[in-house]
N, C-alpha and C positions, 0 to 999 in steps of 0.2 A: 504494499500499499504506500502511495506517495501523496504529496500535497495536492497534486492535480486531481487525484481521486476524491479526496476530502472536499475540495472545492466543487466538484461535480455533484457529489451527494448533497452538499449545501444548496447548490442551485436547483436541484430537483425538489428538495424540501421547500425552498422559497417559492418556486414556481407553483407548486400545489397550494401553498398557503395563500398566495396572492389571488390565484384563480378562485379558490373557495370563498375568499372575502368578496370577490366581485360577483360570483355566480349565485351565492346564497340569497341575496336580496331579489335577484331576478327569479329564482325558483319560488321564492315566497309570493311574488306578484303573479306568477303563472298559476300557482296553487289556488290563490284567491279567485282568479279569473275563471278557473276550471271547476271551482267548487270542491277541490280535493282538500278537505279539512278534517281534522280530528276533533270530533264533537264530544263534549263531556257527557257522561252517563252516571247513573247513581251507583253502579256496581264496581267498575274498575277505574274509569277515567274521571279523575277528580278535579281537573283544571276547570276554571270558571267560565271560559268561553272557547269557541271553536278556534283551533290553531292550524295554520297552513302546514302541509304534511309532506312537502317534496324536498326537504333539505338533503335527503340522501342522493338526489339527482345531482346537486351541486358537488357533494363530496365525490361521487363517482366520476363526474366529468373532470373535476380538478385532478383527481388521481390518474386517470387515464391519459389526459393531455400532458401532464407534467412528465410522465414516463415516455410518451411519444416524442415530446420536444427534446428530452435529454438524449434520446436515441440518435438524433441528428448530430449532437456534439461529441459523441464518443462511439467507439467501435465495440460492440458486444461480441464476445466469442459465441460460436455456434450453439453451445450448450446453454449459455445464459439467454440467448435470443429465443431458444426453444422454450425455456421455462417461462419467460415473460409472455410469450405468445399464448401459452397455456393459461396463464393467470388472466390475460386480456380476455380470451374467449370465455372462460369460466365466469369471470366477474360480470361480463356483459349478460350472460344468461341469468346469473343471480340477481342482477339489477332488474332484469325484465320480470323475474318471479316476484321480486319485492314490489315493483310498480303495479303488477296485477293485484297483489295482495292489498296494497294501499288504496287503489282506485275502486276495488270491488266492495260493495256493501257486505259487511260481515267477514270480509277477507277470504282467503283460500282455506279449504279444509286442511288440517295438519297432515293427513295422509297424502294429499296431493302435493303439499310442499315437500314432504320427505321424499316422494318419488322423484320430483324434479331436482331436488338437491342431490340425490344419488347420481343423477346424470351429470351434474356439474362436478361432482367428485371424480367421476370417470374421465372427465375432460382433463383434469390434473394428471390422472394416472397415464393417460395416452401421451401427454407431454412430459412424462417422467418426473413429475413433481409428486412424490409419494414417500411413504415410510420405507426406509431401506435397511433397517436393522433386523427386520423379521424375515424368517425363511420357513417354508418355501415362498415363492413370490405370490401365490394366491392368498396366502395368509396375510402378507404384507398389504395386498390390495384391499382385502376385507377390512383390515385395521385402518387403512387410509380413508376408506368410505365412512367408517364409523367416526373417525376423528374429525373429518371435514364437516359431516353433518352435525356432529355434537358441538363443535366450536362455533359453527355458523349460527346455530340456534341459541347457544349460550349468550352470544352478544345480543341477539334479538331479545332474549328474556331480560337481559341487564338494562335494556333501554326503557326504563320506567320512570326516569327522572331527568330533568334538564341537566345537561352537562356530564352525565354519568358515563354513558357508553362511549361518547366521542373522546372524553378525557382519558378514560382507561385504555381505549384503543391506541391513542397517541403514545401513552407511556409504554404499552406493550410493543408497539412498532419500534420505538427508539431502543428498547431493550434488545430486540432481535438485531437491530442495526449494530449496536454496540458489541454484542457478542460475536456477530459475524465479521466485523471489520478486520481482525487479524487474519482470518482464513480467506479473505478476499472473495467471498461468495457474492459476486457482483449483482446477480439478480435479486438476492435477499436485500443487499444494501440499498439499491435504487428503489426497489419496491417499498421497503420499510420507510425510507425517507419521504417518498411521495405520499404514502398513507398517513404518516404523521402530520405532514404539512396540511393535507386536506382536512383532517380532523380539527386541527388547530385553527384553520381559517373559518370553519363552521361554528366553532364554540361561541364566539362573541354574540352571534345572532341567536343561537339556541338559549343563551342565558339572558338575552335582552328582553326588557319589558315591552318596549315599543315595536321591535321588529322580530318578535319571537317566532320561531319556526321549529318544527320537529323534523328529524331525519326520516322517520317512518321505517317500514320494513326494508324499503329500497336501500337505505343507508346501513342499518344495523346488520342486515344479512350480507351485504358486500363487505363490511368491516370484518365480520366473523370469518367469512370465506377467505379473504386475503390473509388474515392473521394465521388461519389454519395452514395455508400454503406456505407462508413465511417460516412457520415453525418446523417444517420438514425440509428446509433448504440449506441448513448449515450443520456442522458437527458440534456435538456437546461432549464428546467422550475421549478427547485426545489425552486428557490427564487421568480421568477415572470413569468407570462405567456408570456410576450413579448420576453423572451429569446428563444422562439421557432423559432424566425426568425434569430437566430445567424448564421446558415449555409449560409444564403444569404449574410451575410457580409464576412464570411470566403471565400466564392467562388465569391466574388463581381466582380473581374476583368473579369473572363470568362463570368459571367452572363451579366455584363454591355456591354462587347464587342459584344456579341450575340444580345442583344436588340438594341444597337446602329446600328450595321450593318444591321439588319433586317429592322429597321425604315428607314434608309437612302436609302436602296434598294427599299423598297416599295414607298417611296417618289418620286423616279425617275421612278416608274412604272416597276421596275425589280422584278424578283422572288427572295425571300430571300434565296433560295436554290442554286442560281447560284453565283459563285465566283466573287468578286470585290475587289477593293483596299480601301474599306470604313472603314477598321479596325482602331481603334484609334491609335494604335502603328505606323501604316503606315502613318497616318496623322501627327503624331509627327515627323516622319522621313522627311516628305515633308516640315515641318517647319525648317529643317536644324539640328534637334537634332541628335547627334551621338548615336551609339548603346549603349555604356556604360551609357550615360545620360538617354536613354529611359528605359533601364533595371533598373537603379538605381531608376528612378521615379516609375516604375511599382512595383518593389520589396518593396519600401517604402510604396506605397499605399496598397499592399497586407498585409504588416505587420501591418499598421495602422488599416485596416479594421479588421484584426484578433484580435488585441487588443480591438477594439470596440466590437467585437463579445463576447470576454471573459467578458468584463465589463457588457454587457447585461445579462449574466448569473449570475452576482453577485449583480447588483444594483436593485433598485425598478423599478416598471413599469414606473413611471414618468421620472426617469433618463434615462431609456432604450429608451423611446420614443424620448428623446432629442438626444441620440446617433444616432438613426435611422434618425432623421430629419437633423442632421449635415451631415451625409454621403450622404443622398438623395440630400440635397442642393448643396453639392460639385459636385455630379454627374451631376445635371441639369446645373450648371454653366459651368462645363467642357464640357458638350455636346454642349451647345450653342457656346462656343468658338471654339471647334474642328470641328464642323459641317461647319464652314465658311472657312475651309481650302480647297483650290482648289486642286483637284486630277486629 
């Protein structure tokens, strides 16, 4: 890695950031004109007024165009170009699925979404963006499909509060970039930089009172899909084998929220695929926490987990196990406390 590479990664991030800052207000205007609004209801959606729903389109376009533009400035090796093309194609399909879900009353049935998401996972496999530590290859492909669908929907589930999904996704993207830098996995570096920039450009509007906009499923599904692809693109085990679990820490918040919500719903005899207010962020809100306090807590947690993931790629097996045990203990303690909150 040289200074030129770092400059190009920075340019890719900046291009996505600027594009998202420009495109998000335009997406908001389009959503209002087309009537694509997230309307409050008494069950799950507790915001006070209808909010435009197409922020994900701005994130997606900023992400795609920044990668396309940086392609002109640098020469991608054949393998890198193939990987990015796979993510391009898959992300386009995921964005289309999300747009259909956002614009259709009641959204798509979860079975339909799972089927379509399986096809997008297969796109990554065809372009050799896949889990490579498992053998035989058919097992690796099955694990890849499960991982991609799981992380894609985990980010979708996490998107239940302004600033949460985009902020956590930006931190996770930068974590993958930082871990990948020494190995010079170019497709991971550029893709991570572009995704982080797009998320950060969207955040000011998502948190704005006057120009508020949601990313919708178009955004959250794309974020999850690209993060799943990024996690499979670099090596974590050059120093120890436990480092293989680093992506679980980098993506700890969406994974944790998905597991917590599923457990609480099943405990009540409900389907884990039917919406409820069991998300940990909503439980913190029920305790009286303000939005800035919740976001600060979540961002700090995501950052700490990302640091833990990096240390796991650098330390011995024994120390890495201690890192995992520390975060697992925190998660169990937090789950015990948060599950007692009345919703």
